[in-house]
TIPA-704074 format. One record per residue (C-alpha): x, y, z; residue number from 1. Coordinates in nm, 4 decimals, always signed. Layout:
<recs>
<rec><px>X</px><py>Y</py><pz>Z</pz><resi>NUM</resi></rec>
...
</recs>
This chain:
<recs>
<rec><px>+0.0000</px><py>+0.0000</py><pz>+0.0000</pz><resi>1</resi></rec>
<rec><px>+0.1185</px><py>+0.3507</py><pz>-0.0846</pz><resi>2</resi></rec>
<rec><px>+0.2473</px><py>+0.5246</py><pz>+0.2321</pz><resi>3</resi></rec>
<rec><px>+0.0444</px><py>+0.8372</py><pz>+0.1457</pz><resi>4</resi></rec>
<rec><px>-0.2939</px><py>+0.6628</py><pz>+0.1559</pz><resi>5</resi></rec>
<rec><px>-0.4637</px><py>+0.7445</py><pz>+0.4826</pz><resi>6</resi></rec>
<rec><px>-0.2505</px><py>+1.0552</py><pz>+0.5411</pz><resi>7</resi></rec>
<rec><px>-0.3221</px><py>+1.4233</py><pz>+0.4883</pz><resi>8</resi></rec>
<rec><px>-0.0871</px><py>+1.4125</py><pz>+0.1885</pz><resi>9</resi></rec>
<rec><px>-0.3628</px><py>+1.2710</py><pz>-0.0296</pz><resi>10</resi></rec>
<rec><px>-0.5692</px><py>+1.5910</py><pz>+0.0190</pz><resi>11</resi></rec>
<rec><px>-0.4884</px><py>+1.9561</py><pz>-0.0648</pz><resi>12</resi></rec>
<rec><px>-0.6103</px><py>+2.1016</py><pz>+0.2668</pz><resi>13</resi></rec>
<rec><px>-0.2798</px><py>+2.1487</py><pz>+0.4501</pz><resi>14</resi></rec>
<rec><px>-0.1105</px><py>+2.2970</py><pz>+0.1434</pz><resi>15</resi></rec>
<rec><px>-0.4096</px><py>+2.5269</py><pz>+0.0952</pz><resi>16</resi></rec>
<rec><px>-0.3856</px><py>+2.6325</py><pz>+0.4611</pz><resi>17</resi></rec>
<rec><px>-0.0180</px><py>+2.7268</py><pz>+0.4248</pz><resi>18</resi></rec>
<rec><px>-0.0861</px><py>+2.9142</py><pz>+0.1024</pz><resi>19</resi></rec>
<rec><px>-0.3683</px><py>+3.1171</py><pz>+0.2583</pz><resi>20</resi></rec>
<rec><px>-0.1358</px><py>+3.2265</py><pz>+0.5396</pz><resi>21</resi></rec>
<rec><px>+0.1489</px><py>+3.3012</py><pz>+0.2964</pz><resi>22</resi></rec>
<rec><px>-0.0719</px><py>+3.5184</py><pz>+0.0783</pz><resi>23</resi></rec>
<rec><px>-0.2340</px><py>+3.7078</py><pz>+0.3620</pz><resi>24</resi></rec>
<rec><px>-0.1021</px><py>+4.0659</py><pz>+0.3834</pz><resi>25</resi></rec>
<rec><px>-0.1507</px><py>+4.0918</py><pz>+0.7609</pz><resi>26</resi></rec>
<rec><px>+0.1489</px><py>+4.0837</py><pz>+0.9928</pz><resi>27</resi></rec>
<rec><px>+0.2445</px><py>+3.7256</py><pz>+1.0816</pz><resi>28</resi></rec>
<rec><px>+0.4145</px><py>+3.6171</py><pz>+1.4028</pz><resi>29</resi></rec>
<rec><px>+0.5562</px><py>+3.2668</py><pz>+1.4555</pz><resi>30</resi></rec>
<rec><px>+0.6267</px><py>+3.1299</py><pz>+1.8031</pz><resi>31</resi></rec>
<rec><px>+0.8219</px><py>+2.8034</py><pz>+1.8159</pz><resi>32</resi></rec>
<rec><px>+1.1520</px><py>+2.6526</py><pz>+1.9218</pz><resi>33</resi></rec>
<rec><px>+1.4656</px><py>+2.6269</py><pz>+1.7086</pz><resi>34</resi></rec>
<rec><px>+1.3639</px><py>+2.2858</py><pz>+1.5707</pz><resi>35</resi></rec>
<rec><px>+1.0754</px><py>+2.4488</py><pz>+1.3828</pz><resi>36</resi></rec>
<rec><px>+1.2517</px><py>+2.7731</py><pz>+1.2909</pz><resi>37</resi></rec>
<rec><px>+1.2057</px><py>+2.7009</py><pz>+0.9196</pz><resi>38</resi></rec>
<rec><px>+0.8336</px><py>+2.7689</py><pz>+0.9671</pz><resi>39</resi></rec>
<rec><px>+0.9255</px><py>+3.1385</py><pz>+0.9608</pz><resi>40</resi></rec>
<rec><px>+1.0213</px><py>+3.1074</py><pz>+0.5931</pz><resi>41</resi></rec>
<rec><px>+0.7396</px><py>+2.8658</py><pz>+0.5120</pz><resi>42</resi></rec>
<rec><px>+0.4671</px><py>+3.0987</py><pz>+0.6397</pz><resi>43</resi></rec>
<rec><px>+0.6545</px><py>+3.4156</py><pz>+0.5342</pz><resi>44</resi></rec>
<rec><px>+0.6355</px><py>+3.5472</py><pz>+0.8885</pz><resi>45</resi></rec>
<rec><px>+0.7389</px><py>+3.8986</py><pz>+0.9811</pz><resi>46</resi></rec>
<rec><px>+0.8356</px><py>+3.8154</py><pz>+1.3394</pz><resi>47</resi></rec>
<rec><px>+0.9912</px><py>+3.5081</py><pz>+1.4986</pz><resi>48</resi></rec>
<rec><px>+0.9741</px><py>+3.4497</py><pz>+1.8721</pz><resi>49</resi></rec>
<rec><px>+1.2055</px><py>+3.1628</py><pz>+1.9597</pz><resi>50</resi></rec>
<rec><px>+1.0901</px><py>+2.9837</py><pz>+2.2725</pz><resi>51</resi></rec>
<rec><px>+1.2942</px><py>+2.7236</py><pz>+2.4611</pz><resi>52</resi></rec>
<rec><px>+1.2646</px><py>+2.3628</py><pz>+2.3481</pz><resi>53</resi></rec>
<rec><px>+1.1430</px><py>+2.2540</py><pz>+2.6919</pz><resi>54</resi></rec>
<rec><px>+0.9320</px><py>+2.4195</py><pz>+2.9603</pz><resi>55</resi></rec>
<rec><px>+0.8897</px><py>+2.7657</py><pz>+2.8129</pz><resi>56</resi></rec>
<rec><px>+0.5809</px><py>+2.7874</py><pz>+3.0319</pz><resi>57</resi></rec>
<rec><px>+0.8046</px><py>+2.8116</py><pz>+3.3396</pz><resi>58</resi></rec>
<rec><px>+0.8624</px><py>+3.1692</py><pz>+3.2208</pz><resi>59</resi></rec>
<rec><px>+0.5124</px><py>+3.2181</py><pz>+3.0843</pz><resi>60</resi></rec>
<rec><px>+0.4837</px><py>+3.5895</py><pz>+3.1640</pz><resi>61</resi></rec>
<rec><px>+0.8174</px><py>+3.6630</py><pz>+2.9936</pz><resi>62</resi></rec>
<rec><px>+0.7011</px><py>+3.5040</py><pz>+2.6683</pz><resi>63</resi></rec>
<rec><px>+0.3546</px><py>+3.6557</py><pz>+2.6883</pz><resi>64</resi></rec>
<rec><px>+0.5095</px><py>+4.0008</py><pz>+2.7311</pz><resi>65</resi></rec>
<rec><px>+0.7473</px><py>+3.9366</py><pz>+2.4422</pz><resi>66</resi></rec>
<rec><px>+0.4567</px><py>+3.8409</py><pz>+2.2175</pz><resi>67</resi></rec>
<rec><px>+0.2534</px><py>+4.1446</py><pz>+2.3217</pz><resi>68</resi></rec>
<rec><px>+0.5432</px><py>+4.3710</py><pz>+2.2155</pz><resi>69</resi></rec>
<rec><px>+0.4871</px><py>+4.2520</py><pz>+1.8581</pz><resi>70</resi></rec>
<rec><px>+0.1075</px><py>+4.2181</py><pz>+1.8447</pz><resi>71</resi></rec>
<rec><px>-0.0775</px><py>+4.4503</py><pz>+1.6091</pz><resi>72</resi></rec>
<rec><px>-0.4521</px><py>+4.4585</py><pz>+1.5480</pz><resi>73</resi></rec>
<rec><px>-0.5634</px><py>+4.1822</py><pz>+1.3133</pz><resi>74</resi></rec>
<rec><px>-0.2226</px><py>+4.0138</py><pz>+1.2963</pz><resi>75</resi></rec>
<rec><px>-0.1907</px><py>+3.6380</py><pz>+1.2557</pz><resi>76</resi></rec>
<rec><px>-0.0059</px><py>+3.4478</py><pz>+1.5279</pz><resi>77</resi></rec>
<rec><px>+0.1049</px><py>+3.0885</py><pz>+1.4725</pz><resi>78</resi></rec>
<rec><px>+0.2410</px><py>+2.8805</py><pz>+1.7592</pz><resi>79</resi></rec>
<rec><px>+0.3983</px><py>+2.5389</py><pz>+1.7943</pz><resi>80</resi></rec>
<rec><px>+0.4623</px><py>+2.5297</py><pz>+2.1655</pz><resi>81</resi></rec>
<rec><px>+0.2935</px><py>+2.2425</py><pz>+2.3426</pz><resi>82</resi></rec>
<rec><px>+0.0068</px><py>+2.2365</py><pz>+2.5887</pz><resi>83</resi></rec>
<rec><px>+0.0638</px><py>+2.5788</py><pz>+2.7393</pz><resi>84</resi></rec>
<rec><px>+0.0000</px><py>+2.7293</py><pz>+2.3965</pz><resi>85</resi></rec>
<rec><px>-0.3708</px><py>+2.6995</py><pz>+2.4693</pz><resi>86</resi></rec>
<rec><px>-0.3368</px><py>+2.9221</py><pz>+2.7750</pz><resi>87</resi></rec>
<rec><px>-0.1395</px><py>+3.1824</py><pz>+2.5789</pz><resi>88</resi></rec>
<rec><px>-0.3949</px><py>+3.1779</py><pz>+2.2982</pz><resi>89</resi></rec>
<rec><px>-0.6769</px><py>+3.2367</py><pz>+2.5455</pz><resi>90</resi></rec>
<rec><px>-0.4957</px><py>+3.5202</py><pz>+2.7224</pz><resi>91</resi></rec>
<rec><px>-0.3988</px><py>+3.6976</py><pz>+2.4009</pz><resi>92</resi></rec>
<rec><px>-0.7311</px><py>+3.6745</py><pz>+2.2155</pz><resi>93</resi></rec>
<rec><px>-0.9086</px><py>+3.7987</py><pz>+2.5277</pz><resi>94</resi></rec>
<rec><px>-0.7121</px><py>+4.1257</py><pz>+2.5056</pz><resi>95</resi></rec>
<rec><px>-0.6258</px><py>+4.1651</py><pz>+2.1370</pz><resi>96</resi></rec>
<rec><px>-0.8106</px><py>+4.1477</py><pz>+1.8050</pz><resi>97</resi></rec>
<rec><px>-0.5902</px><py>+3.8827</py><pz>+1.6400</pz><resi>98</resi></rec>
<rec><px>-0.6088</px><py>+3.5465</py><pz>+1.4684</pz><resi>99</resi></rec>
<rec><px>-0.4152</px><py>+3.2965</py><pz>+1.6802</pz><resi>100</resi></rec>
<rec><px>-0.3616</px><py>+2.9433</py><pz>+1.5464</pz><resi>101</resi></rec>
<rec><px>-0.2053</px><py>+2.6485</py><pz>+1.7231</pz><resi>102</resi></rec>
<rec><px>+0.0008</px><py>+2.4485</py><pz>+1.4732</pz><resi>103</resi></rec>
<rec><px>+0.0827</px><py>+2.1801</py><pz>+1.7263</pz><resi>104</resi></rec>
<rec><px>+0.3253</px><py>+1.9319</py><pz>+1.5759</pz><resi>105</resi></rec>
<rec><px>+0.1655</px><py>+1.9396</py><pz>+1.2294</pz><resi>106</resi></rec>
<rec><px>+0.4776</px><py>+2.0787</py><pz>+1.0628</pz><resi>107</resi></rec>
<rec><px>+0.7507</px><py>+1.9120</py><pz>+1.2730</pz><resi>108</resi></rec>
<rec><px>+0.8539</px><py>+1.6697</py><pz>+0.9995</pz><resi>109</resi></rec>
<rec><px>+0.8695</px><py>+1.9344</py><pz>+0.7283</pz><resi>110</resi></rec>
<rec><px>+1.0436</px><py>+2.1958</py><pz>+0.9430</pz><resi>111</resi></rec>
<rec><px>+1.2875</px><py>+1.9799</py><pz>+1.1372</pz><resi>112</resi></rec>
<rec><px>+1.2940</px><py>+1.6395</py><pz>+0.9649</pz><resi>113</resi></rec>
<rec><px>+1.1895</px><py>+1.4973</py><pz>+1.3025</pz><resi>114</resi></rec>
<rec><px>+0.8982</px><py>+1.2542</py><pz>+1.2852</pz><resi>115</resi></rec>
<rec><px>+0.7482</px><py>+1.3519</py><pz>+1.6204</pz><resi>116</resi></rec>
<rec><px>+0.4109</px><py>+1.1862</py><pz>+1.5564</pz><resi>117</resi></rec>
<rec><px>+0.4997</px><py>+0.8557</py><pz>+1.3942</pz><resi>118</resi></rec>
<rec><px>+0.3780</px><py>+0.9529</py><pz>+1.0473</pz><resi>119</resi></rec>
<rec><px>+0.3922</px><py>+0.6717</py><pz>+0.7923</pz><resi>120</resi></rec>
<rec><px>+0.5398</px><py>+0.9031</py><pz>+0.5333</pz><resi>121</resi></rec>
<rec><px>+0.8879</px><py>+1.0552</py><pz>+0.5100</pz><resi>122</resi></rec>
<rec><px>+1.0291</px><py>+1.4065</py><pz>+0.5000</pz><resi>123</resi></rec>
<rec><px>+1.0747</px><py>+1.3740</py><pz>+0.1236</pz><resi>124</resi></rec>
<rec><px>+0.7027</px><py>+1.3001</py><pz>+0.0848</pz><resi>125</resi></rec>
<rec><px>+0.6163</px><py>+1.6260</py><pz>+0.2599</pz><resi>126</resi></rec>
<rec><px>+0.8646</px><py>+1.8218</py><pz>+0.0509</pz><resi>127</resi></rec>
<rec><px>+0.7000</px><py>+1.6782</py><pz>-0.2600</pz><resi>128</resi></rec>
<rec><px>+0.3529</px><py>+1.7642</py><pz>-0.1258</pz><resi>129</resi></rec>
<rec><px>+0.4419</px><py>+2.1265</py><pz>-0.0425</pz><resi>130</resi></rec>
<rec><px>+0.6937</px><py>+2.1838</py><pz>-0.3260</pz><resi>131</resi></rec>
<rec><px>+0.4798</px><py>+2.4382</py><pz>-0.5127</pz><resi>132</resi></rec>
<rec><px>+0.4759</px><py>+2.6722</py><pz>-0.2109</pz><resi>133</resi></rec>
<rec><px>+0.8106</px><py>+2.6044</py><pz>-0.0421</pz><resi>134</resi></rec>
<rec><px>+1.0755</px><py>+2.8777</py><pz>-0.0405</pz><resi>135</resi></rec>
<rec><px>+1.3186</px><py>+2.8306</py><pz>-0.3307</pz><resi>136</resi></rec>
<rec><px>+1.6082</px><py>+2.7276</py><pz>-0.1061</pz><resi>137</resi></rec>
<rec><px>+1.4115</px><py>+2.4953</py><pz>+0.1226</pz><resi>138</resi></rec>
<rec><px>+1.6400</px><py>+2.1935</py><pz>+0.1016</pz><resi>139</resi></rec>
<rec><px>+1.9509</px><py>+2.4109</py><pz>+0.1251</pz><resi>140</resi></rec>
<rec><px>+1.8520</px><py>+2.5134</py><pz>+0.4794</pz><resi>141</resi></rec>
</recs>
């Protein structure tokens, strides 16, 4: 059986999602650790907030304040930061008129080549899936 059957790679939805964010003229902020830093280029983000790989929530107020320094009305915020992301999303959308999306680990394989969720497909399969919207130098990074 083809490794792509039964995966999101057989549907256009994730690629369409990335493309909608890329093409949106609003300010984009990415919050993630260094493993997913390539998401900045993928989503064409204006601001990158690099959180620690582990336990960023131990300094929650520091990171919340850092984010609020960059928030503008109607901006798009994307986060890949674990369970505490949900708390940050709630706190920020309560005070600011923004779109705040939790990416979870959806892009770990593409961004870091780390299969954090046991996908049946490989990094190369994701590169092939997203190739029409990847930055020109994606594999050089």
